[in-house]
GURO-893654 format. One record per residue (C-alpha): residue in three letters; residue number from 0; x negated, z, y negated. Coordinates in steps of 0.5 Angstrom, whole numbers, plus 500, padded with zeros to 3 digits. Each point is the difference from the previous one (the first is absolute). Layout:
BEGIN
@aa->ala i->NUM east->X up->Z north->Y $
...
end
This chain:
BEGIN
@aa->met i->0 east->383 up->060 north->220 $
@aa->arg i->1 east->493 up->502 north->502 $
@aa->leu i->2 east->496 up->495 north->505 $
@aa->arg i->3 east->494 up->502 north->504 $
@aa->val i->4 east->496 up->496 north->505 $
@aa->phe i->5 east->497 up->504 north->506 $
@aa->glu i->6 east->495 up->497 north->505 $
@aa->ala i->7 east->498 up->504 north->507 $
@aa->ala i->8 east->498 up->498 north->507 $
@aa->thr i->9 east->508 up->501 north->503 $
@aa->ser i->10 east->507 up->500 north->497 $
@aa->gln i->11 east->500 up->508 north->501 $
@aa->gln i->12 east->494 up->501 north->496 $
@aa->ala i->13 east->502 up->496 north->494 $
@aa->leu i->14 east->507 up->503 north->501 $
@aa->ala i->15 east->497 up->507 north->500 $
@aa->arg i->16 east->496 up->498 north->494 $
@aa->met i->17 east->506 up->498 north->496 $
@aa->arg i->18 east->504 up->506 north->501 $
@aa->glu i->19 east->494 up->504 north->498 $
@aa->val i->20 east->499 up->497 north->493 $
@aa->leu i->21 east->507 up->498 north->498 $
@aa->gly i->22 east->504 up->505 north->504 $
@aa->pro i->23 east->506 up->500 north->505 $
@aa->asp i->24 east->505 up->495 north->495 $
@aa->ala i->25 east->495 up->495 north->501 $
@aa->val i->26 east->502 up->493 north->503 $
@aa->val i->27 east->497 up->494 north->503 $
@aa->val i->28 east->500 up->494 north->496 $
@aa->ala i->29 east->496 up->495 north->505 $
@aa->thr i->30 east->495 up->500 north->506 $
@aa->arg i->31 east->495 up->496 north->502 $
@aa->asp i->32 east->494 up->499 north->504 $
@aa->thr i->33 east->493 up->500 north->498 $
@aa->glu i->34 east->493 up->499 north->503 $
@aa->thr i->35 east->499 up->507 north->501 $
@aa->gly i->36 east->507 up->503 north->501 $
@aa->val i->37 east->506 up->500 north->496 $
@aa->cys i->38 east->502 up->500 north->493 $
@aa->ile i->39 east->507 up->503 north->497 $
@aa->thr i->40 east->503 up->499 north->494 $
@aa->ala i->41 east->504 up->506 north->498 $
@aa->ala i->42 east->504 up->502 north->494 $
@aa->val i->43 east->503 up->507 north->497 $
@aa->glu i->44 east->505 up->501 north->495 $
@aa->ala i->45 east->497 up->503 north->493 $
@aa->arg i->46 east->505 up->503 north->495 $
@aa->asp i->47 east->500 up->497 north->494 $
@aa->pro i->48 east->499 up->505 north->494 $
@aa->asp i->49 east->507 up->501 north->496 $
@aa->leu i->50 east->498 up->497 north->493 $
@aa->arg i->51 east->506 up->503 north->497 $
@aa->asp i->52 east->498 up->507 north->502 $
@aa->met i->53 east->493 up->498 north->498 $
@aa->leu i->54 east->502 up->498 north->493 $
@aa->asp i->55 east->505 up->506 north->499 $
@aa->pro i->56 east->498 up->503 north->494 $
@aa->ala i->57 east->502 up->507 north->503 $
@aa->pro i->58 east->499 up->500 north->507 $
@aa->pro i->59 east->504 up->505 north->504 $
@aa->asn i->60 east->496 up->507 north->500 $
@aa->ala i->61 east->500 up->504 north->506 $
@aa->leu i->62 east->500 up->507 north->497 $
@aa->leu i->63 east->506 up->498 north->495 $
@aa->leu i->64 east->504 up->498 north->506 $
@aa->arg i->65 east->499 up->506 north->504 $
@aa->ile i->66 east->502 up->504 north->494 $
@aa->glu i->67 east->506 up->496 north->498 $
@aa->glu i->68 east->502 up->500 north->507 $
@aa->ala i->69 east->500 up->508 north->500 $
@aa->leu i->70 east->503 up->501 north->494 $
@aa->glu i->71 east->506 up->495 north->502 $
@aa->thr i->72 east->500 up->504 north->507 $
@aa->his i->73 east->501 up->506 north->496 $
@aa->ala i->74 east->506 up->497 north->496 $
@aa->val i->75 east->496 up->501 north->493 $
@aa->pro i->76 east->504 up->496 north->495 $
@aa->gln i->77 east->497 up->493 north->498 $
@aa->pro i->78 east->499 up->502 north->493 $
@aa->leu i->79 east->495 up->506 north->502 $
@aa->val i->80 east->497 up->496 north->505 $
@aa->glu i->81 east->498 up->495 north->495 $
@aa->arg i->82 east->497 up->505 north->495 $
@aa->leu i->83 east->496 up->503 north->506 $
@aa->leu i->84 east->497 up->493 north->502 $
@aa->ala i->85 east->498 up->499 north->493 $
@aa->arg i->86 east->496 up->506 north->500 $
@aa->val i->87 east->497 up->499 north->507 $
@aa->arg i->88 east->498 up->493 north->497 $
@aa->glu i->89 east->497 up->503 north->494 $
@aa->ala i->90 east->496 up->505 north->504 $
@aa->gly i->91 east->497 up->495 north->504 $
@aa->leu i->92 east->499 up->505 north->506 $
@aa->asp i->93 east->499 up->497 north->507 $
@aa->asp i->94 east->502 up->506 north->504 $
@aa->pro i->95 east->508 up->500 north->501 $
@aa->gln i->96 east->501 up->508 north->499 $
@aa->leu i->97 east->495 up->501 north->494 $
@aa->ala i->98 east->504 up->494 north->497 $
@aa->leu i->99 east->507 up->503 north->501 $
@aa->ala i->100 east->498 up->507 north->498 $
@aa->asp i->101 east->497 up->497 north->494 $
@aa->ala i->102 east->506 up->497 north->498 $
@aa->leu i->103 east->505 up->506 north->502 $
@aa->gly i->104 east->495 up->504 north->495 $
@aa->glu i->105 east->503 up->496 north->495 $
@aa->leu i->106 east->507 up->502 north->501 $
@aa->ala i->107 east->503 up->505 north->495 $
@aa->gly i->108 east->501 up->506 north->504 $
@aa->trp i->109 east->492 up->500 north->501 $
@aa->ala i->110 east->498 up->497 north->493 $
@aa->gly i->111 east->498 up->505 north->495 $
@aa->ser i->112 east->498 up->507 north->500 $
@aa->pro i->113 east->498 up->504 north->506 $
@aa->ala i->114 east->506 up->504 north->503 $
@aa->pro i->115 east->501 up->507 north->499 $
@aa->ala i->116 east->498 up->506 north->505 $
@aa->phe i->117 east->506 up->500 north->505 $
@aa->glu i->118 east->503 up->507 north->499 $
@aa->gly i->119 east->507 up->503 north->498 $
@aa->val i->120 east->505 up->494 north->501 $
@aa->ala i->121 east->507 up->499 north->500 $
@aa->leu i->122 east->502 up->495 north->505 $
@aa->leu i->123 east->506 up->495 north->498 $
@aa->gly i->124 east->503 up->494 north->503 $
@aa->pro i->125 east->505 up->497 north->504 $
@aa->cys i->126 east->504 up->503 north->506 $
@aa->gly i->127 east->497 up->500 north->507 $
@aa->gly i->128 east->493 up->498 north->497 $
@aa->gly i->129 east->496 up->506 north->503 $
@aa->lys i->130 east->500 up->505 north->494 $
@aa->thr i->131 east->501 up->506 north->504 $
@aa->ala i->132 east->494 up->498 north->505 $
@aa->ala i->133 east->495 up->498 north->495 $
@aa->val i->134 east->502 up->507 north->496 $
@aa->ala i->135 east->498 up->503 north->507 $
@aa->lys i->136 east->494 up->496 north->501 $
@aa->leu i->137 east->497 up->502 north->493 $
@aa->ala i->138 east->502 up->507 north->501 $
@aa->ala i->139 east->496 up->500 north->507 $
@aa->glu i->140 east->494 up->496 north->496 $
@aa->ala i->141 east->500 up->506 north->495 $
@aa->arg i->142 east->500 up->505 north->505 $
@aa->leu i->143 east->494 up->497 north->504 $
@aa->ala i->144 east->496 up->500 north->493 $
@aa->gly i->145 east->501 up->508 north->500 $
@aa->arg i->146 east->506 up->500 north->495 $
@aa->arg i->147 east->507 up->502 north->500 $
@aa->pro i->148 east->505 up->496 north->497 $
@aa->glu i->149 east->506 up->501 north->497 $
@aa->val i->150 east->505 up->496 north->503 $
@aa->ala i->151 east->507 up->499 north->497 $
@aa->ser i->152 east->506 up->496 north->501 $
@aa->leu i->153 east->505 up->497 north->496 $
@aa->asp i->154 east->504 up->496 north->505 $
@aa->thr i->155 east->505 up->505 north->501 $
@aa->arg i->156 east->506 up->496 north->500 $
@aa->arg i->157 east->498 up->496 north->506 $
@aa->ala i->158 east->502 up->504 north->507 $
@aa->gly i->159 east->494 up->502 north->503 $
@aa->gly i->160 east->495 up->498 north->495 $
@aa->val i->161 east->497 up->507 north->499 $
@aa->ala i->162 east->501 up->502 north->507 $
@aa->arg i->163 east->496 up->494 north->502 $
@aa->leu i->164 east->494 up->501 north->496 $
@aa->gln i->165 east->500 up->507 north->502 $
@aa->asn i->166 east->499 up->498 north->507 $
@aa->leu i->167 east->495 up->496 north->498 $
@aa->leu i->168 east->496 up->505 north->496 $
@aa->ala i->169 east->501 up->506 north->505 $
@aa->pro i->170 east->494 up->499 north->504 $
@aa->leu i->171 east->496 up->500 north->494 $
@aa->gly i->172 east->503 up->507 north->498 $
@aa->leu i->173 east->503 up->497 north->494 $
@aa->glu i->174 east->507 up->501 north->497 $
@aa->val i->175 east->504 up->495 north->496 $
@aa->arg i->176 east->502 up->503 north->493 $
@aa->arg i->177 east->507 up->497 north->499 $
@aa->cys i->178 east->502 up->498 north->493 $
@aa->glu i->179 east->507 up->498 north->498 $
@aa->asp i->180 east->498 up->499 north->493 $
@aa->pro i->181 east->493 up->497 north->498 $
@aa->arg i->182 east->499 up->505 north->494 $
@aa->met i->183 east->498 up->504 north->506 $
@aa->leu i->184 east->494 up->496 north->500 $
@aa->ser i->185 east->498 up->501 north->493 $
@aa->glu i->186 east->495 up->505 north->501 $
@aa->pro i->187 east->492 up->498 north->500 $
@aa->val i->188 east->496 up->500 north->507 $
@aa->thr i->189 east->493 up->501 north->501 $
@aa->asp i->190 east->495 up->495 north->504 $
@aa->glu i->191 east->499 up->506 north->506 $
@aa->ala i->192 east->508 up->499 north->501 $
@aa->pro i->193 east->502 up->493 north->498 $
@aa->arg i->194 east->508 up->498 north->500 $
@aa->ile i->195 east->503 up->495 north->504 $
@aa->val i->196 east->507 up->498 north->499 $
@aa->asp i->197 east->505 up->496 north->504 $
@aa->thr i->198 east->505 up->497 north->497 $
@aa->gly i->199 east->507 up->497 north->502 $
@aa->gly i->200 east->500 up->493 north->502 $
@aa->ile i->201 east->503 up->495 north->495 $
@aa->asn i->202 east->503 up->493 north->500 $
@aa->pro i->203 east->494 up->496 north->496 $
@aa->phe i->204 east->504 up->495 north->498 $
@aa->ser i->205 east->506 up->504 north->496 $
@aa->gly i->206 east->499 up->501 north->493 $
@aa->arg i->207 east->504 up->506 north->500 $
@aa->glu i->208 east->495 up->504 north->505 $
@aa->leu i->209 east->494 up->497 north->497 $
@aa->ala i->210 east->503 up->503 north->493 $
@aa->ala i->211 east->501 up->507 north->504 $
@aa->leu i->212 east->493 up->499 north->502 $
@aa->ala i->213 east->497 up->499 north->493 $
@aa->asp i->214 east->504 up->506 north->498 $
@aa->leu i->215 east->497 up->504 north->506 $
@aa->leu i->216 east->492 up->498 north->499 $
@aa->pro i->217 east->499 up->505 north->494 $
@aa->his i->218 east->502 up->506 north->504 $
@aa->leu i->219 east->495 up->499 north->506 $
@aa->arg i->220 east->494 up->501 north->496 $
@aa->gln i->221 east->496 up->496 north->506 $
@aa->glu i->222 east->498 up->493 north->501 $
@aa->pro i->223 east->505 up->496 north->502 $
@aa->val i->224 east->498 up->496 north->506 $
@aa->leu i->225 east->505 up->494 north->503 $
@aa->val i->226 east->500 up->500 north->508 $
@aa->leu i->227 east->501 up->493 north->502 $
@aa->pro i->228 east->501 up->498 north->507 $
@aa->ala i->229 east->495 up->494 north->502 $
@aa->gly i->230 east->505 up->495 north->503 $
@aa->leu i->231 east->505 up->499 north->494 $
@aa->asp i->232 east->502 up->493 north->498 $
@aa->pro i->233 east->494 up->498 north->495 $
@aa->ala i->234 east->506 up->499 north->494 $
@aa->asp i->235 east->503 up->506 north->502 $
@aa->ser i->236 east->493 up->504 north->500 $
@aa->gly i->237 east->498 up->497 north->493 $
@aa->glu i->238 east->506 up->501 north->497 $
@aa->ile i->239 east->500 up->508 north->502 $
@aa->ala i->240 east->493 up->500 north->498 $
@aa->ala i->241 east->502 up->497 north->493 $
@aa->asn i->242 east->506 up->505 north->499 $
@aa->phe i->243 east->495 up->506 north->502 $
@aa->ala i->244 east->495 up->498 north->496 $
@aa->ala i->245 east->504 up->499 north->494 $
@aa->leu i->246 east->502 up->508 north->501 $
@aa->gly i->247 east->493 up->501 north->499 $
@aa->val i->248 east->498 up->501 north->507 $
@aa->gly i->249 east->493 up->497 north->501 $
@aa->arg i->250 east->498 up->501 north->508 $
@aa->met i->251 east->504 up->499 north->507 $
@aa->ile i->252 east->499 up->503 north->507 $
@aa->val i->253 east->501 up->494 north->505 $
@aa->thr i->254 east->504 up->502 north->506 $
@aa->lys i->255 east->501 up->498 north->507 $
@aa->leu i->256 east->495 up->495 north->500 $
@aa->asp i->257 east->500 up->500 north->508 $
@aa->met i->258 east->507 up->498 north->499 $
@aa->ala i->259 east->499 up->493 north->496 $
@aa->arg i->260 east->497 up->494 north->502 $
@aa->arg i->261 east->500 up->496 north->493 $
@aa->phe i->262 east->497 up->504 north->494 $
@aa->gly i->263 east->502 up->495 north->494 $
@aa->gly i->264 east->504 up->506 north->498 $
@aa->leu i->265 east->494 up->504 north->499 $
@aa->leu i->266 east->497 up->494 north->496 $
@aa->thr i->267 east->506 up->499 north->495 $
@aa->ala i->268 east->500 up->508 north->499 $
@aa->leu i->269 east->492 up->499 north->498 $
@aa->glu i->270 east->502 up->495 north->495 $
@aa->ala i->271 east->505 up->504 north->497 $
@aa->gly i->272 east->495 up->505 north->498 $
@aa->leu i->273 east->500 up->505 north->505 $
@aa->arg i->274 east->494 up->503 north->503 $
@aa->pro i->275 east->500 up->502 north->507 $
@aa->ala i->276 east->498 up->507 north->501 $
@aa->arg i->277 east->500 up->501 north->507 $
@aa->val i->278 east->503 up->496 north->506 $
@aa->ser i->279 east->504 up->503 north->506 $
@aa->ile i->280 east->499 up->498 north->508 $
@aa->gly i->281 east->506 up->504 north->504 $
@aa->pro i->282 east->504 up->505 north->498 $
@aa->ala i->283 east->496 up->506 north->504 $
@aa->val i->284 east->498 up->505 north->495 $
@aa->gly i->285 east->493 up->500 north->503 $
@aa->ser i->286 east->499 up->493 north->499 $
@aa->arg i->287 east->497 up->500 north->493 $
@aa->leu i->288 east->501 up->496 north->494 $
@aa->leu i->289 east->495 up->495 north->499 $
@aa->pro i->290 east->496 up->497 north->494 $
@aa->leu i->291 east->502 up->492 north->498 $
@aa->thr i->292 east->495 up->496 north->497 $
@aa->pro i->293 east->499 up->493 north->499 $
@aa->ala i->294 east->495 up->499 north->505 $
@aa->ser i->295 east->505 up->503 north->505 $
@aa->leu i->296 east->506 up->497 north->498 $
@aa->ala i->297 east->496 up->493 north->501 $
@aa->arg i->298 east->499 up->502 north->507 $
@aa->leu i->299 east->507 up->502 north->501 $
@aa->leu i->300 east->502 up->493 north->498 $
@aa->leu i->301 east->495 up->496 north->504 $
@aa->gly i->302 east->500 up->505 north->506 $
@aa->gly i->303 east->505 up->505 north->501 $
@aa->thr i->304 east->502 up->507 north->499 $
@aa->gln i->305 east->494 up->503 north->504 $
@aa->ala i->306 east->496 up->498 north->494 $
@aa->val i->307 east->503 up->505 north->495 $
@aa->ala i->308 east->498 up->506 north->505 $
@aa->glu i->309 east->493 up->497 north->501 $
@aa->thr i->310 east->499 up->500 north->493 $
@aa->ser i->311 east->501 up->508 north->499 $
@aa->arg i->312 east->495 up->501 north->506 $
end
C-alpha cells in the first residue's frame, strides 16, 4: 500500500489533488483540519512484483507463445511443434512471421536443392483430391504462356472421368488424349508442348494399389506430382506423403485450401519430404495455382487463407 498526504484550502481541492496523483482507486485514510485548510491522508494499493516470475530463468516469451498457439490451433503434432519452436529460439528473430518462416524453411520439403521447373507432370493422389481440376488449371496456365499443352488421361475406369476433364478444357480449345495403356505416353514431348497427365485416384493406404502405382510410374515419363487436399488429418497427410515419397515423388500440389481451416496436415507432408509445387484455392479453372513459400505459409498459419493469395501478387 502506498500512502500520500495532500493539503489544500478545502476538502474538495484536496480530494481533487488526491485523484490526480493516485488515480481513481485511491481511498481516504484520515482527514484533519489545519490552520490553512484541510489535510487528507490517502492510500492506493500497489501491485507487488511477482518474485517468482522475476526469478524464473526462462520467463514466458510472447513471440514463442503466439507461434505455439498458432501451431496448436492448426493441429500440428506436438513433436513437430517442439522442433519448430526450437528453431525459432535458435534463430532469435523478433518478428513472429519471420521467425516462423525461418523455422518452416528447415522442414525437409523445403530443404536441399532448388525445385526444378514446373513443366510436364503426371498428377497422382487419392480419390477426390482435386487432380482433374489441377490438370485443367495447369493447362490454362500453359495456354496463357503461349503454349499448347498435350493433356492425357489415364483415368479411364471411373465413370465420367475423361468427360469431366474434357468439359473443363473445352474453353481452352484443348482435347483430352484418352490413354487406356500408360505405354501410349512413352514418346517424348517438347518444351513448346508440355504434357500434363491425369491419373485415376488410388487408396494411398493400400499396399496393393501403391504397388500398382509403382509399376505405372516408369511408363509415364513425366515428373510425378502428388495432389494432396489441405484439410486432411495431419497423421494421414504425413503417411500419404511418406508413401508417395518412397515411390520417388518429390513434389505436391496442395488443393482445396479454401475448404480447410487447419493446416497441420500440410506441415506433416512437408516434414515427410515433399516440396509444395503449388497450392489451389477454389475449383474454378480461372483460379490459378499459386506458389507457396515458407513466408506465405507462415502468414497462412498466423493470419488466414488470404495470406497465400496476397503473396502471389
